FIVOVO-259425 format. One record per residue (C-alpha): x negated, y, z; residue in three letters. Coordinates in steps of 0.2 Angstrom, whole numbers, padded with zeros to 4 digits, always signed. Example, Ala and Ser with C-alpha at 12.3 -4.5 7.8 and 13.67 -1.06 7.14 Angstrom:
2
-0062-0022+0039ALA;-0068-0005+0036SER;
This chain:
568
-0002+0000-0001UNK;-0013+0011+0003UNK;-0021+0008-0013UNK;-0006+0013-0024UNK;-0005+0030-0013UNK;-0022+0035-0016UNK;-0019+0033-0034UNK;-0003+0042-0035UNK;-0011+0056-0025UNK;-0026+0055-0035UNK;-0015+0054-0053UNK;-0006+0068-0045UNK;-0017+0078-0042UNK;-0027+0079-0057UNK;-0010+0080-0066UNK;-0006+0097-0056UNK;-0025+0104-0057UNK;-0021+0100-0077UNK;-0005+0110-0079UNK;-0009+0126-0067UNK;-0028+0128-0075UNK;-0017+0126-0091UNK;-0006+0139-0088UNK;-0021+0153-0083UNK;-0034+0147-0098UNK;-0020+0151-0110UNK;-0021+0168-0107UNK;-0039+0168-0113UNK;-0035+0158-0127UNK;-0041+0143-0122UNK;-0028+0128-0128UNK;-0020+0118-0113UNK;-0023+0101-0121UNK;-0044+0106-0120UNK;-0040+0111-0101UNK;-0033+0093-0100UNK;-0049+0085-0104UNK;-0057+0093-0096UNK;-0049+0091-0080UNK;-0049+0072-0084UNK;-0069+0074-0086UNK;-0071+0081-0070UNK;-0060+0069-0059UNK;-0070+0054-0068UNK;-0086+0045-0065UNK;-0098+0058-0065UNK;-0087+0072-0060UNK;-0079+0081-0042UNK;-0065+0067-0041UNK;-0079+0052-0047UNK;-0064+0041-0054UNK;-0073+0027-0061UNK;-0059+0022-0076UNK;-0067+0013-0093UNK;-0051+0002-0093UNK;-0050+0004-0112UNK;-0035-0005-0116UNK;-0024+0004-0104UNK;-0032+0018-0112UNK;-0026+0011-0130UNK;-0010+0009-0123UNK;-0004+0025-0116UNK;-0011+0032-0132UNK;-0002+0022-0142UNK;+0016+0027-0130UNK;+0010+0043-0131UNK;+0009+0046-0149UNK;+0025+0038-0155UNK;+0034+0051-0138UNK;+0024+0066-0149UNK;+0028+0061-0167UNK;+0045+0057-0162UNK;+0048+0073-0154UNK;+0037+0083-0170UNK;+0049+0077-0183UNK;+0060+0079-0172UNK;+0061+0098-0174UNK;+0059+0097-0195UNK;+0073+0103-0205UNK;+0075+0092-0220UNK;+0075+0106-0235UNK;+0055+0113-0230UNK;+0051+0094-0229UNK;+0056+0091-0245UNK;+0049+0108-0252UNK;+0032+0100-0243UNK;+0032+0080-0244UNK;+0022+0080-0260UNK;+0009+0089-0256UNK;+0007+0081-0239UNK;+0007+0060-0245UNK;-0008+0067-0254UNK;-0017+0075-0239UNK;-0010+0061-0229UNK;-0018+0047-0242UNK;-0031+0053-0253UNK;-0034+0068-0241UNK;-0040+0057-0227UNK;-0051+0049-0239UNK;-0060+0063-0246UNK;-0063+0070-0229UNK;-0067+0052-0222UNK;-0082+0051-0234UNK;-0092+0065-0235UNK;-0092+0066-0214UNK;-0098+0049-0214UNK;-0112+0050-0227UNK;-0117+0065-0216UNK;-0116+0057-0201UNK;-0127+0040-0206UNK;-0140+0055-0211UNK;-0139+0065-0195UNK;-0139+0051-0183UNK;-0150+0041-0196UNK;-0139+0024-0194UNK;-0131+0012-0205UNK;-0120+0019-0220UNK;-0106+0007-0215UNK;-0105+0012-0197UNK;-0108+0031-0203UNK;-0092+0030-0215UNK;-0082+0020-0197UNK;-0086+0037-0188UNK;-0080+0047-0202UNK;-0063+0037-0203UNK;-0061+0039-0185UNK;-0060+0059-0186UNK;-0053+0060-0205UNK;-0035+0060-0199UNK;-0027+0077-0191UNK;-0020+0075-0175UNK;-0004+0074-0173UNK;+0000+0080-0156UNK;-0013+0095-0158UNK;-0007+0102-0172UNK;+0013+0099-0166UNK;+0007+0110-0149UNK;-0005+0121-0154UNK;+0005+0126-0167UNK;+0021+0131-0155UNK;+0010+0135-0141UNK;+0002+0149-0152UNK;+0019+0159-0154UNK;+0013+0160-0173UNK;+0025+0158-0186UNK;+0018+0150-0202UNK;+0023+0149-0221UNK;+0036+0137-0219UNK;+0026+0128-0235UNK;+0009+0129-0225UNK;+0018+0125-0207UNK;+0029+0109-0213UNK;+0015+0103-0225UNK;+0003+0105-0210UNK;+0015+0095-0199UNK;+0021+0081-0210UNK;+0003+0078-0215UNK;-0004+0077-0197UNK;+0014+0063-0196UNK;+0008+0050-0207UNK;-0008+0052-0210UNK;-0013+0039-0198UNK;-0009+0024-0206UNK;-0024+0029-0220UNK;-0037+0032-0206UNK;-0030+0013-0198UNK;-0034+0005-0212UNK;-0051+0013-0215UNK;-0058+0011-0197UNK;-0051-0007-0198UNK;-0058-0009-0215UNK;-0074-0004-0211UNK;-0073-0016-0193UNK;-0072-0030-0204UNK;-0086-0023-0216UNK;-0097-0023-0200UNK;-0093-0037-0193UNK;-0085-0051-0203UNK;-0091-0045-0219UNK;-0085-0061-0232UNK;-0068-0060-0225UNK;-0068-0043-0233UNK;-0056-0043-0250UNK;-0052-0029-0252UNK;-0034-0032-0266UNK;-0027-0039-0248UNK;-0032-0023-0240UNK;-0021-0010-0251UNK;-0010-0022-0251UNK;-0009-0020-0233UNK;-0009-0003-0235UNK;+0004-0002-0247UNK;+0013-0013-0235UNK;+0011-0003-0216UNK;+0016+0016-0228UNK;+0033+0003-0238UNK;+0038-0006-0222UNK;+0035+0009-0211UNK;+0043+0022-0220UNK;+0058+0011-0226UNK;+0060+0006-0207UNK;+0058+0023-0199UNK;+0075+0032-0210UNK;+0085+0015-0208UNK;+0085+0014-0190UNK;+0083+0032-0190UNK;+0101+0032-0197UNK;+0107+0020-0183UNK;+0099+0031-0170UNK;+0106+0044-0176UNK;+0124+0035-0175UNK;+0121+0031-0159UNK;+0116+0048-0152UNK;+0133+0054-0161UNK;+0143+0043-0150UNK;+0134+0037-0133UNK;+0143+0049-0118UNK;+0128+0053-0111UNK;+0121+0070-0103UNK;+0110+0077-0111UNK;+0096+0070-0098UNK;+0101+0054-0100UNK;+0100+0057-0120UNK;+0084+0064-0120UNK;+0079+0046-0112UNK;+0088+0037-0123UNK;+0081+0045-0140UNK;+0062+0043-0132UNK;+0066+0024-0129UNK;+0073+0020-0145UNK;+0059+0030-0153UNK;+0046+0020-0145UNK;+0056+0004-0147UNK;+0055+0008-0165UNK;+0038+0014-0167UNK;+0034-0008-0158UNK;+0047-0015-0169UNK;+0041-0009-0186UNK;+0020-0013-0180UNK;+0027-0029-0175UNK;+0034-0032-0194UNK;+0014-0028-0200UNK;+0024-0010-0205UNK;+0015+0009-0198UNK;+0026+0013-0180UNK;+0015+0029-0183UNK;+0026+0034-0199UNK;+0043+0027-0192UNK;+0044+0034-0175UNK;+0044+0051-0185UNK;+0055+0047-0201UNK;+0067+0041-0183UNK;+0064+0058-0175UNK;+0068+0068-0195UNK;+0081+0057-0196UNK;+0091+0060-0178UNK;+0086+0080-0181UNK;+0094+0083-0195UNK;+0110+0071-0193UNK;+0115+0081-0179UNK;+0110+0095-0186UNK;+0103+0106-0172UNK;+0101+0097-0156UNK;+0107+0105-0140UNK;+0096+0117-0130UNK;+0095+0107-0116UNK;+0090+0090-0126UNK;+0076+0099-0135UNK;+0071+0107-0119UNK;+0071+0090-0112UNK;+0063+0082-0126UNK;+0049+0094-0124UNK;+0045+0090-0106UNK;+0042+0073-0113UNK;+0030+0078-0127UNK;+0021+0087-0114UNK;+0021+0076-0101UNK;+0015+0060-0114UNK;+0005+0073-0121UNK;-0004+0079-0105UNK;-0008+0060-0097UNK;-0014+0054-0113UNK;-0028+0069-0113UNK;-0031+0067-0095UNK;-0033+0049-0099UNK;-0043+0050-0110UNK;-0055+0065-0104UNK;-0059+0052-0089UNK;-0062+0037-0099UNK;-0078+0049-0105UNK;-0094+0047-0097UNK;-0100+0064-0096UNK;-0120+0060-0093UNK;-0119+0054-0109UNK;-0113+0069-0120UNK;-0129+0081-0119UNK;-0140+0064-0130UNK;-0128+0067-0142UNK;-0122+0084-0141UNK;-0134+0093-0155UNK;-0129+0077-0169UNK;-0112+0080-0166UNK;-0112+0098-0166UNK;-0118+0096-0182UNK;-0106+0080-0190UNK;-0092+0092-0181UNK;-0099+0108-0189UNK;-0099+0099-0206UNK;-0080+0092-0206UNK;-0073+0110-0202UNK;-0083+0118-0214UNK;-0088+0108-0228UNK;-0078+0091-0229UNK;-0059+0098-0223UNK;-0057+0113-0234UNK;-0066+0102-0248UNK;-0051+0089-0248UNK;-0038+0103-0244UNK;-0043+0111-0258UNK;-0045+0094-0271UNK;-0029+0089-0265UNK;-0020+0105-0266UNK;-0028+0110-0285UNK;-0012+0101-0294UNK;+0003+0111-0284UNK;+0008+0127-0282UNK;+0000+0135-0266UNK;-0009+0151-0263UNK;-0028+0152-0261UNK;-0026+0161-0246UNK;-0014+0144-0239UNK;-0024+0132-0245UNK;-0039+0145-0234UNK;-0027+0142-0219UNK;-0024+0123-0221UNK;-0044+0119-0225UNK;-0047+0127-0208UNK;-0032+0120-0199UNK;-0035+0102-0200UNK;-0035+0100-0179UNK;-0039+0082-0173UNK;-0035+0079-0154UNK;-0030+0063-0146UNK;-0027+0052-0163UNK;-0047+0050-0168UNK;-0053+0046-0149UNK;-0037+0031-0150UNK;-0046+0030-0162UNK;-0063+0026-0157UNK;-0058+0013-0145UNK;-0055+0002-0159UNK;-0075-0003-0162UNK;-0076-0002-0144UNK;-0063-0016-0142UNK;-0068-0026-0156UNK;-0087-0023-0150UNK;-0097-0016-0165UNK;-0113-0014-0160UNK;-0116+0008-0156UNK;-0098+0009-0152UNK;-0103+0023-0137UNK;-0112+0031-0149UNK;-0096+0032-0159UNK;-0085+0039-0145UNK;-0094+0049-0138UNK;-0097+0060-0156UNK;-0081+0058-0160UNK;-0076+0067-0143UNK;-0087+0081-0146UNK;-0080+0084-0161UNK;-0061+0083-0156UNK;-0067+0095-0139UNK;-0075+0107-0152UNK;-0060+0107-0166UNK;-0048+0110-0153UNK;-0056+0123-0144UNK;-0062+0134-0163UNK;-0047+0128-0173UNK;-0036+0129-0161UNK;-0040+0142-0151UNK;-0042+0152-0165UNK;-0020+0151-0172UNK;-0014+0167-0173UNK;-0034+0175-0180UNK;-0033+0162-0192UNK;-0015+0164-0196UNK;-0016+0184-0197UNK;-0033+0182-0206UNK;-0027+0172-0223UNK;-0010+0181-0221UNK;-0002+0165-0219UNK;+0007+0174-0202UNK;+0027+0179-0201UNK;+0033+0191-0191UNK;+0039+0184-0176UNK;+0058+0183-0172UNK;+0067+0179-0156UNK;+0076+0163-0157UNK;+0094+0162-0144UNK;+0094+0161-0127UNK;+0104+0149-0126UNK;+0110+0136-0140UNK;+0122+0121-0141UNK;+0133+0114-0151UNK;+0153+0109-0156UNK;+0164+0103-0168UNK;+0152+0087-0172UNK;+0136+0099-0175UNK;+0146+0111-0187UNK;+0145+0125-0176UNK;+0132+0132-0164UNK;+0138+0143-0147UNK;+0121+0156-0146UNK;+0118+0171-0133UNK;+0107+0184-0142UNK;+0099+0195-0129UNK;+0099+0214-0133UNK;+0081+0222-0128UNK;+0074+0239-0127UNK;+0070+0240-0144UNK;+0079+0231-0154UNK;+0087+0239-0170UNK;+0107+0234-0165UNK;+0103+0248-0149UNK;+0122+0255-0149UNK;+0129+0250-0163UNK;+0145+0241-0160UNK;+0151+0226-0163UNK;+0166+0229-0175UNK;+0151+0237-0188UNK;+0139+0223-0189UNK;+0138+0211-0206UNK;+0140+0196-0198UNK;+0139+0182-0210UNK;+0155+0172-0213UNK;+0160+0161-0200UNK;+0150+0168-0186UNK;+0163+0176-0173UNK;+0158+0188-0154UNK;+0166+0180-0140UNK;+0161+0192-0132UNK;+0147+0202-0122UNK;+0142+0198-0105UNK;+0138+0215-0097UNK;+0132+0219-0079UNK;+0136+0200-0074UNK;+0154+0204-0082UNK;+0160+0194-0100UNK;+0169+0209-0112UNK;+0180+0203-0123UNK;+0171+0211-0139UNK;+0184+0224-0144UNK;+0180+0231-0127UNK;+0162+0230-0126UNK;+0160+0246-0140UNK;+0140+0252-0140UNK;+0130+0239-0134UNK;+0118+0242-0121UNK;+0098+0237-0115UNK;+0103+0222-0108UNK;+0116+0215-0114UNK;+0118+0196-0121UNK;+0130+0194-0137UNK;+0139+0178-0136UNK;+0143+0169-0154UNK;+0152+0154-0161UNK;+0144+0154-0178UNK;+0140+0140-0191UNK;+0125+0129-0186UNK;+0119+0134-0205UNK;+0119+0153-0200UNK;+0110+0152-0185UNK;+0092+0158-0194UNK;+0101+0173-0200UNK;+0109+0177-0183UNK;+0091+0176-0173UNK;+0085+0187-0191UNK;+0100+0200-0187UNK;+0097+0200-0169UNK;+0076+0198-0169UNK;+0069+0212-0156UNK;+0052+0211-0161UNK;+0042+0227-0165UNK;+0052+0234-0181UNK;+0040+0244-0189UNK;+0028+0226-0189UNK;+0043+0218-0199UNK;+0044+0234-0211UNK;+0025+0233-0213UNK;+0028+0213-0219UNK;+0043+0214-0227UNK;+0042+0235-0233UNK;+0054+0247-0229UNK;+0069+0241-0241UNK;+0081+0227-0240UNK;+0090+0220-0252UNK;+0105+0206-0254UNK;+0096+0191-0265UNK;+0116+0195-0278UNK;+0108+0208-0282UNK;+0104+0216-0304UNK;+0088+0212-0306UNK;+0091+0225-0320UNK;+0102+0237-0307UNK;+0085+0237-0294UNK;+0073+0240-0310UNK;+0085+0252-0318UNK;+0085+0262-0300UNK;+0064+0263-0299UNK;+0062+0265-0314UNK;+0051+0248-0320UNK;+0052+0238-0335UNK;+0062+0224-0333UNK;+0056+0207-0341UNK;+0065+0201-0355UNK;+0065+0183-0349UNK;+0071+0188-0335UNK;+0087+0197-0340UNK;+0103+0197-0333UNK;+0096+0188-0317UNK;+0098+0192-0301UNK;+0083+0192-0287UNK;+0087+0179-0280UNK;+0086+0172-0298UNK;+0072+0180-0304UNK;+0062+0177-0288UNK;+0066+0158-0289UNK;+0063+0157-0310UNK;+0044+0165-0305UNK;+0043+0153-0290UNK;+0052+0138-0288UNK;+0050+0133-0271UNK;+0051+0150-0264UNK;+0051+0149-0245UNK;+0050+0163-0230UNK;+0038+0177-0235UNK;+0033+0172-0254UNK;+0030+0185-0263UNK;+0034+0186-0282UNK;+0029+0203-0291UNK;+0041+0210-0304UNK;+0031+0222-0314UNK;+0029+0237-0303UNK;+0041+0228-0288UNK;+0036+0215-0277UNK;+0049+0205-0270UNK;+0049+0197-0253UNK;+0058+0183-0248UNK;+0066+0186-0230UNK;+0081+0177-0228UNK;+0083+0160-0234UNK;+0099+0147-0235UNK;+0102+0130-0246UNK;+0089+0136-0256UNK;+0094+0152-0260UNK;+0086+0168-0257UNK;+0099+0179-0250UNK;+0091+0194-0241UNK;+0074+0202-0252UNK;+0061+0214-0244UNK;+0057+0226-0259UNK;+0039+0235-0260UNK;+0031+0246-0273UNK;+0015+0245-0282UNK;+0008+0262-0280UNK;+0006+0270-0296UNK;-0014+0274-0303UNK;-0013+0292-0307UNK;
């Protein structure tokens, strides 16, 4: 009993310290996940905690369980519409991109560490894939809104690239341990089966899970547990039949999230807590697994490998893979830099340890340094890199409270009115609300006022609405309290309707109308020039610079307008 109490005390103290230090360090720009890794190291055998932990099988089990929950949560928050926009480039990055990263990193590693080239390629395969835990957590925690095409490409890539990394890692372990049993055709068939079964079963199990979630009469707290357990069941079942559980559980989350439209706010908060618990537990355990005393011996070569990965291999692979797609150079540059590594490389580094590969400890320590530097440099630079490459969007307020009605078709929303809100002093009856949106009332000084009695909006008012689920983004834009000047700098001073005539706009601003765009609306003209337009995309037509400000059902409904300066 005493041993159990000591274990509970040590585990709770480590988690408690990690959360407190993470809350403080996030103000300095240090990612939470780095803090959990460092706290785990400090609590380990070479740190002040003195905890002797070297159970790789337990760490491997916890790592896979945590990754399943993280991928489920990531899929749950991905919109199907933007999934379609980013699917093809993401799949190329998740397959060819991993190989194009792993090979040069592996050869460079073999040269720097003076090891067998196959062992070098094994390390390249271990660190070749981006990590879902790092990408999902850091993109959300940074508070940065990215161009949806860029954000979803990064998220989907990180969610589905694990089978390629696992395939390469297991193939090279076999090449080192039992080369006579290595059969190229069989390995390729195994990769295809993993992807195919993972995708097919993930979609089918996702539909079944969505059906269960809609009909299960449980509270939102239990609903999160039901969803997590169902996701882990899908992960384990697909792995058991030879498919990729990582791909499957991500698709389960994607299908459930989109079939339930927008999940209730309480459910999403519960899922967010589950994901953070999984991430923090995994990184603490991985920190405990590391022996800090062994790191100095490989630090400088490992830093060279990390620098080569971040500055050369990943940008080259992204550039190569995205050549056939219509990505701007700034978008390619940002995605090249944001190749975040996290728990997946450390989990994959356990494969050689469990298989008894000679030099596996060296690979594990190098992979750890690569992950740590990636989180510190790339993870902490998300806001700066987004501004530097011009892929960040102006921030937008989400509803303070959001829940769903009528089989997820209607949403109940609450939007607070801040001191700097552009709606300050406006009367509700004069607001141009989207079709189907109705104001329930205004919460003012603890009293709920009916809409007709609210008169002009005041600071600290909370507007309560019922609206179609598809209009939530539109309303978030309308009630946004962020700096108006920042939005004007990005979108321009003028906002036009997407169904306005391009000819009329050109005539109003003295611009020449391109003959091929005659008779088109602004929406049609923008989609003619940029077929997969997303929010933030800019299209130049004559002297007009049209910026997609709001997208609905694949159409541009609000357009920001800037005019190019004439040269005199």
